[in-house]
C-alpha positions as CSV (number, residue, x, y, z in Angstrom):
1,M,0.3,0.3,0.0
2,T,3.1,2.2,0.7
3,Q,4.6,1.7,-2.5
4,N,1.0,2.6,-4.3
5,N,1.2,6.7,-2.2
6,T,4.4,6.6,-3.1
7,T,4.0,6.0,-6.9
8,T,1.1,8.5,-6.4
9,E,2.7,10.8,-5.2
10,E,5.3,10.7,-8.0
11,N,2.9,10.8,-10.7
12,K,1.1,13.8,-8.9
13,S,4.9,15.4,-8.8
14,D,5.7,14.8,-12.7
15,E,2.3,16.1,-13.2
16,K,2.7,19.7,-12.0
17,R,6.0,19.1,-13.2
18,K,4.6,19.1,-16.5
19,L,1.8,21.7,-15.9
20,I,4.7,24.1,-14.4
21,N,6.6,23.5,-18.1
22,R,3.3,24.8,-20.2
23,F,3.0,28.0,-18.5
24,L,6.9,28.1,-18.5
25,M,6.9,27.6,-22.0
26,R,4.1,30.3,-22.4
27,L,5.2,32.6,-20.1
28,T,8.8,33.0,-22.5
29,K,7.2,32.8,-25.9
30,E,5.1,36.0,-24.1
31,Q,8.3,37.9,-22.6
32,P,10.8,36.5,-24.2
33,Q,13.0,38.7,-21.6
34,M,12.2,36.1,-18.5
35,Y,14.7,33.6,-20.0
36,Y,17.2,35.9,-17.9
37,A,15.7,36.1,-14.8
38,T,16.1,34.7,-12.2
39,T,14.3,31.4,-10.8
40,S,12.4,32.9,-7.6
41,E,11.5,35.4,-10.9
42,I,10.2,33.0,-13.3
43,S,8.4,31.4,-9.9
44,R,6.6,34.9,-9.1
45,S,5.1,35.0,-12.6
46,I,4.0,31.2,-13.1
47,H,2.1,31.5,-9.6
48,T,0.8,34.9,-11.1
49,M,-0.3,33.3,-14.3
50,I,-1.1,29.8,-12.5
51,K,-3.7,32.3,-10.6
52,E,-5.2,33.7,-14.0
53,H,-5.3,31.0,-15.7
54,T,-6.7,28.6,-13.3
55,N,-10.3,28.4,-14.7
56,R,-9.1,27.1,-17.7
57,L,-7.4,24.4,-16.6
58,S,-8.9,20.6,-15.9
59,V,-10.4,19.7,-13.0
60,E,-7.3,17.8,-12.0
61,E,-4.9,20.4,-13.3
62,Q,-7.0,22.8,-10.8
63,A,-7.0,20.6,-8.0
64,L,-3.1,20.0,-8.5
65,V,-2.0,24.1,-8.5
66,R,-5.3,25.0,-6.0
67,R,-2.4,25.0,-3.0
68,M,0.7,25.4,-5.1
69,T,3.5,28.3,-3.4
70,I,5.9,30.4,-5.2
71,E,8.2,27.8,-3.2
72,E,7.1,25.0,-4.7
73,I,7.2,26.2,-8.2
74,E,11.1,27.4,-7.4
75,G,11.4,23.9,-5.8
76,L,9.7,22.0,-9.2
77,L,12.1,24.2,-11.5
78,G,15.5,24.0,-9.6
79,F,14.6,20.1,-10.0
80,H,14.0,20.0,-13.3
81,A,16.8,22.0,-14.3
82,R,19.0,19.7,-12.7
């Protein structure tokens, strides 16, 4: 049972990372100068975008980002970069 919970948590992390990457692609397309921004600046911008676009996400995606913090986004971006 613990294995299933771990797998579910890993899946959630993967899904969150994919969602953050989608917003990151949109952000850099709309604001190319963000390519040079710090991770914390990018995280804040993505967090704002998520809040503005939550109603356009699927129910599952909304559940993933509902309580997502800037720090969590920063962690997901940092983890992805490695």
